[in-house]
C-alpha positions, 0 to 999 in steps of 0.5 A: 500500500502506498500513502501520500502525505500532505505538506505546506510549501515553505520555500522553493529551490533549484529554479522552482523545481524543488519545494521545501514542505513542512510536515508536522514540524519537519521540513522535506524537499519534494520535486514539483516536476510531476505537477501541472498546476502552478503553486505558491508559498503556503500551498498544500501538496500531496506528496509521495516518494519525493514527488508532489503529486497533487495540489490540495486545499487547506481544509483537505490537508487538515483533514488528512493530517487529523487522520494521520494523527489519529492513526499514530495515536491508535498505533501507540495505544495498541488500538489498531486492530481491524477486527 
């Protein structure tokens, strides 16, 4: 299973082909070469394997982040059983 994660753009590098994104207090670099849309500082992106794959709005990003946090809490407390 592959999971994409949301991140907010905080900076650009290398002629705007690389974005620095913030995810839960950690910064990572992602390639923008797969995106058709123009992006700006503060935009949210879904990212996978070092590539931005889709621009999303802030509400969708916040919902995804909340879900990830819920999954992390469940894993830490042992409440991650499916059945």
